C-alpha positions as CSV (number, residue, x, y, z in Angstrom):
1,M,0.1,-0.3,-0.2
2,T,1.5,3.6,-1.3
3,E,1.4,5.6,1.7
4,H,0.8,9.2,1.1
5,P,1.8,11.3,4.1
6,A,0.6,14.5,3.2
7,L,-3.2,13.0,2.8
8,D,-2.7,11.2,6.0
9,A,-1.6,14.7,8.1
10,A,-5.1,16.1,6.2
11,H,-7.0,13.8,7.5
12,A,-6.4,14.1,11.0
13,H,-6.6,17.6,10.9
14,C,-10.0,17.4,9.6
15,R,-10.7,15.0,12.2
16,A,-9.7,17.7,14.9
17,L,-11.5,20.1,13.5
18,E,-14.8,18.0,13.4
19,D,-13.7,17.4,17.4
20,A,-12.9,20.8,17.9
21,L,-16.4,21.4,16.3
22,G,-18.4,18.9,18.3
23,R,-17.4,20.6,21.6
24,F,-17.8,24.0,20.6
25,R,-21.1,22.8,19.5
26,H,-21.7,21.3,23.2
27,D,-20.6,24.0,25.4
28,G,-20.6,27.1,23.2
29,L,-23.9,27.6,21.5
30,S,-25.7,29.0,23.9
31,R,-23.0,31.6,24.9
32,I,-22.6,32.9,21.7
33,A,-26.7,32.7,21.0
34,D,-26.7,35.2,24.4
35,W,-23.5,37.9,22.9
36,G,-25.5,37.8,19.7
37,G,-28.6,39.8,21.2
38,R,-26.5,41.8,24.1
39,L,-24.4,42.6,21.2
40,A,-27.7,43.7,19.3
41,A,-29.0,45.8,22.2
42,V,-25.5,47.6,22.9
43,L,-25.6,48.6,19.2
44,G,-28.7,49.2,18.4
45,D,-28.3,51.8,21.3
46,G,-25.9,53.7,19.6
47,G,-22.9,51.4,21.6
48,R,-20.0,50.3,20.1
49,L,-17.8,46.9,19.1
50,L,-14.0,47.2,19.7
51,A,-12.6,44.2,19.0
52,A,-8.3,42.8,18.5
53,G,-6.2,40.4,18.2
54,N,-2.7,39.1,17.1
55,G,-1.7,37.4,13.7
56,G,-4.8,35.2,12.3
57,S,-6.4,36.7,15.4
58,A,-6.1,40.0,14.4
59,A,-7.3,38.6,11.0
60,Q,-10.3,37.2,12.7
61,A,-11.3,39.8,14.8
62,Q,-11.1,42.5,11.5
63,H,-13.9,40.0,9.9
64,L,-16.4,40.3,12.7
65,T,-16.3,44.3,12.5
66,A,-16.6,43.9,9.0
67,E,-19.5,42.0,9.5
68,L,-20.8,44.5,11.2
69,V,-20.2,47.1,9.9
70,G,-20.9,45.9,6.4
71,R,-23.1,43.2,6.7
72,Y,-23.3,39.3,7.4
73,R,-26.1,38.0,4.9
74,R,-29.1,40.0,5.4
75,E,-29.4,44.1,4.0
76,R,-29.5,46.0,7.4
77,R,-28.1,48.8,8.2
78,A,-24.5,49.3,9.5
79,Y,-24.0,49.4,13.0
80,S,-20.6,50.7,14.9
81,A,-17.5,48.1,15.1
82,L,-13.5,49.3,15.3
83,A,-10.5,46.5,14.6
84,L,-7.9,48.3,16.6
85,H,-4.8,46.7,14.9
86,A,-6.2,48.3,11.7
87,E,-5.8,51.3,13.3
88,T,-1.9,51.1,12.2
89,S,-0.6,54.7,12.5
90,S,-2.0,54.1,16.0
91,V,-0.2,50.8,16.6
92,T,3.2,52.3,15.3
93,A,2.8,54.9,17.6
94,I,2.2,53.6,20.8
95,G,4.3,50.1,20.2
96,N,6.8,53.2,19.5
97,D,6.1,55.2,22.1
98,Y,4.5,52.7,24.9
99,G,5.7,49.5,23.8
100,F,3.8,46.6,21.9
101,D,1.7,45.4,25.2
102,H,-0.3,49.1,25.6
103,V,-1.1,49.3,21.7
104,Y,-4.2,47.7,22.8
105,A,-5.0,49.5,26.0
106,R,-4.9,52.9,25.1
107,Q,-7.0,52.6,22.2
108,V,-9.7,51.3,24.5
109,T,-8.7,54.1,26.5
110,A,-9.2,56.6,23.6
111,H,-12.5,55.2,21.9
112,G,-14.1,53.0,24.1
113,R,-17.4,54.0,26.6
114,P,-19.2,52.6,29.2
115,G,-21.7,50.2,28.2
116,D,-19.3,49.1,25.1
117,V,-18.4,46.1,24.4
118,L,-14.0,44.4,23.6
119,M,-13.8,41.5,21.7
120,L,-10.7,39.9,22.0
121,L,-9.4,36.8,20.2
122,S,-6.2,34.9,21.1
123,T,-5.7,31.4,20.5
124,S,-3.6,30.8,23.6
125,G,-4.9,33.5,25.9
126,R,-1.7,34.2,27.3
127,S,-0.8,37.6,24.9
128,A,0.2,40.3,27.4
129,N,-1.4,43.8,24.8
130,L,-4.8,41.9,24.8
131,I,-4.4,41.3,28.9
132,A,-3.9,44.9,29.0
133,A,-6.6,46.0,26.9
134,A,-9.0,43.8,28.6
135,V,-8.2,45.6,32.0
136,A,-8.4,48.9,30.9
137,A,-11.9,48.1,29.5
138,R,-12.8,46.7,32.4
139,Q,-11.5,50.0,34.6
140,A,-12.8,52.2,31.5
141,G,-16.5,50.5,32.1
142,L,-16.7,47.9,28.8
143,R,-17.9,44.9,29.2
144,V,-15.2,42.2,28.1
145,W,-15.8,38.8,25.7
146,A,-12.9,36.7,24.8
147,L,-12.5,34.0,22.3
148,T,-9.6,31.8,23.4
149,G,-7.5,28.4,23.2
150,P,-8.2,26.0,25.5
151,G,-8.7,27.4,29.4
152,P,-8.1,28.1,31.9
153,N,-6.0,30.9,30.9
154,P,-4.9,34.6,31.7
155,L,-6.9,36.1,29.1
156,A,-9.8,34.4,30.0
157,E,-9.2,35.3,33.6
158,A,-9.2,39.0,32.5
159,A,-12.6,38.8,30.7
160,H,-16.3,39.1,32.1
161,E,-16.4,36.4,30.1
162,A,-14.9,34.1,28.0
163,L,-15.7,31.0,25.1
164,C,-12.5,29.0,25.4
165,V,-11.8,26.4,22.4
166,D,-10.6,22.8,23.6
167,A,-8.2,21.9,20.7
168,G,-4.8,20.9,20.5
169,S,-3.7,23.3,17.6
170,S,-3.7,26.8,16.8
171,A,-4.6,26.1,13.4
172,T,-7.8,24.6,14.7
173,V,-8.4,27.5,17.1
174,Q,-8.5,29.7,15.1
175,E,-10.6,27.9,12.5
176,T,-13.3,27.4,15.4
177,H,-13.1,31.1,15.9
178,L,-13.9,31.7,12.4
179,V,-16.5,29.6,12.8
180,A,-17.8,31.4,16.3
181,V,-17.7,35.0,14.6
182,H,-20.1,33.5,11.8
183,L,-22.5,32.4,14.3
184,L,-22.2,35.4,16.5
185,C,-23.4,37.5,13.4
186,E,-26.3,34.9,12.6
187,C,-27.4,35.6,15.9
188,F,-27.1,39.5,15.9
189,D,-29.0,39.9,13.1
190,T,-31.4,37.2,13.6
191,V,-32.2,39.5,16.7
192,V,-32.2,42.9,15.1
193,S,-34.5,41.1,12.5
194,T,-36.8,40.6,15.2
195,P,-39.8,42.7,15.9
196,V,-39.2,44.0,19.3
197,A,-42.9,42.4,20.1
198,R,-41.5,39.5,19.3
199,R,-38.1,40.1,21.7
200,A,-39.7,41.0,24.3
201,A,-42.7,38.1,24.1
202,A,-39.2,35.6,23.5
203,T,-37.3,37.5,26.6
204,P,-37.8,35.3,30.2
205,G,-40.1,38.1,32.1
206,G,-41.4,39.4,28.7
207,A,-44.8,39.9,27.0
208,S,-46.7,36.6,26.7
């Protein structure tokens, strides 16, 4: 039998992703749905989402903000969402003057307002600049949510709430984070497109 190590590696990667998504579906969907509803309330009331990450997680964070400012699937109004790492002049100036650990915290202090949401994405949950951003956000009155790799980790502990993906590689964590980003947008759009009366009826303690 001819060996195909590359194909074997691809199958192993897919199996790891399937396993991670299975755990995420069991443990994470209710949190994502909750975040989608709460984010719809914040942004619908004029609040803002700030998001950040490093490397591939930066791309995921910017993907999220683009879906909110633009659209995910349904046509709807634009909502305020900023990817902090995309502010390249600010990132390089702050990094040069204050150090890389402060590139997001200082922007959170500048742009964040009480009641806004800060979403931080990290495969390790150990990035010092994201942990510093979480601390700054909490001090400024923002709500901090984190998407991370396996917990416990320092970023999850620094956030108000975290969804920790149980996977053995950074690639699988990032792929699961992308699913989480899309599901967050799906839940957000579902809530903002639901008539207010139906939303109230579906809320515990709301109209029946």
